[in-house]
C-alpha positions as CSV (number, residue, x, y, z in Angstrom):
1,M,26.8,-43.5,33.5
2,N,29.2,-41.1,31.8
3,I,27.3,-38.6,29.7
4,G,28.8,-35.9,27.3
5,I,26.9,-32.7,26.5
6,F,28.2,-31.3,23.2
7,G,26.5,-27.9,22.5
8,G,26.9,-25.8,19.4
9,S,25.1,-24.3,16.5
10,F,26.1,-27.2,14.2
11,N,25.3,-24.8,11.3
12,P,26.2,-27.1,9.7
13,I,27.7,-30.0,11.5
14,H,31.2,-30.8,10.0
15,K,34.1,-33.2,10.3
16,G,35.6,-31.2,13.1
17,H,32.5,-31.6,15.2
18,L,32.5,-35.4,14.5
19,A,36.2,-35.7,15.4
20,I,35.6,-34.0,18.7
21,A,32.5,-36.2,19.4
22,K,34.3,-39.4,18.6
23,E,37.4,-38.5,20.6
24,A,35.3,-37.5,23.6
25,I,33.3,-40.8,23.5
26,K,36.6,-42.7,23.4
27,E,38.8,-40.7,25.9
28,L,36.1,-40.0,28.5
29,N,34.6,-43.5,28.2
30,L,31.2,-42.0,27.5
31,D,28.1,-44.2,27.6
32,K,26.2,-41.4,25.7
33,L,27.0,-38.2,24.0
34,F,24.2,-35.7,23.4
35,F,24.6,-33.2,20.5
36,V,22.7,-30.1,21.7
37,P,22.1,-27.8,18.8
38,N,21.2,-24.3,19.9
39,F,18.3,-22.3,18.6
40,K,20.5,-19.2,18.7
41,S,23.9,-18.7,20.1
42,P,24.6,-15.6,22.3
43,F,28.0,-15.4,20.4
44,K,26.5,-15.6,16.9
45,T,23.5,-13.4,16.9
46,S,24.0,-11.8,13.5
47,I,24.4,-15.0,11.4
48,K,21.7,-16.7,9.4
49,Y,20.9,-20.2,10.8
50,A,19.7,-23.1,8.9
51,D,16.2,-24.3,10.0
52,P,16.6,-26.0,13.4
53,E,14.9,-29.2,12.2
54,H,17.2,-29.3,9.2
55,R,20.3,-29.0,11.5
56,V,18.9,-31.9,13.7
57,A,18.4,-34.0,10.6
58,M,22.0,-33.3,9.4
59,I,23.3,-34.4,12.8
60,D,21.1,-37.5,12.8
61,L,22.6,-38.5,9.4
62,V,26.2,-38.5,10.6
63,K,26.2,-38.9,14.4
64,P,28.6,-41.6,15.7
65,N,27.6,-44.6,17.8
66,K,26.7,-43.8,21.4
67,S,25.3,-40.4,20.5
68,E,21.9,-38.8,20.0
69,V,20.4,-35.3,19.5
70,S,18.8,-33.4,22.3
71,K,16.4,-30.7,21.1
72,F,16.3,-29.0,24.5
73,E,17.7,-25.7,23.3
74,I,15.8,-25.7,20.0
75,N,12.5,-26.4,21.8
76,R,13.1,-23.5,24.2
77,K,13.6,-21.0,21.3
78,G,15.6,-17.8,21.8
79,I,19.2,-17.5,22.9
80,S,20.7,-20.5,24.6
81,Y,23.0,-20.2,27.6
82,T,25.3,-23.1,28.6
83,F,24.6,-22.9,32.3
84,E,20.8,-23.5,31.6
85,T,21.6,-26.5,29.4
86,V,24.0,-28.0,32.0
87,D,21.3,-27.5,34.7
88,Y,18.8,-29.3,32.6
89,F,21.0,-32.3,32.1
90,K,21.9,-32.3,35.9
91,Q,18.2,-32.5,36.7
92,K,17.6,-35.2,34.0
93,F,20.6,-37.3,35.0
94,P,21.2,-36.5,38.7
95,D,23.3,-39.6,39.5
96,D,25.5,-39.6,36.4
97,N,28.8,-38.1,35.5
98,L,28.4,-35.2,33.1
99,Y,31.0,-33.8,30.8
100,L,30.7,-30.5,28.9
101,I,32.2,-30.7,25.5
102,I,32.6,-27.4,23.5
103,G,34.4,-26.4,20.3
104,S,37.6,-24.4,20.5
105,D,35.7,-21.4,19.0
106,N,33.8,-21.1,22.2
107,L,36.5,-22.1,24.7
108,Y,37.6,-18.6,25.6
109,K,34.0,-17.1,25.4
110,L,32.5,-19.5,28.0
111,H,33.1,-17.1,30.9
112,K,30.8,-14.6,29.3
């Protein structure tokens, strides 16, 4: 299976997020795309977040076909790091192809 991991704060989810998700599903031939809202981003520590369950509910209302929400980072609480999330999905789906999908706002920060 081809699985996409789309992390972000989704605070709130918007048309840009949905466009990225739909394009990734199409271009990468994904069988499943997981939206992974973080509890708190290491890059956005000073902003006020909407309640995590509210952000999940917003994603659920608008998510495209072939996608679902993973509450992995929310359930962990605290700051979320991409490598930990990727490791979680590698363990959960050891025989599948995983694709990390990120917004352009985090593209150049990923090395941190």
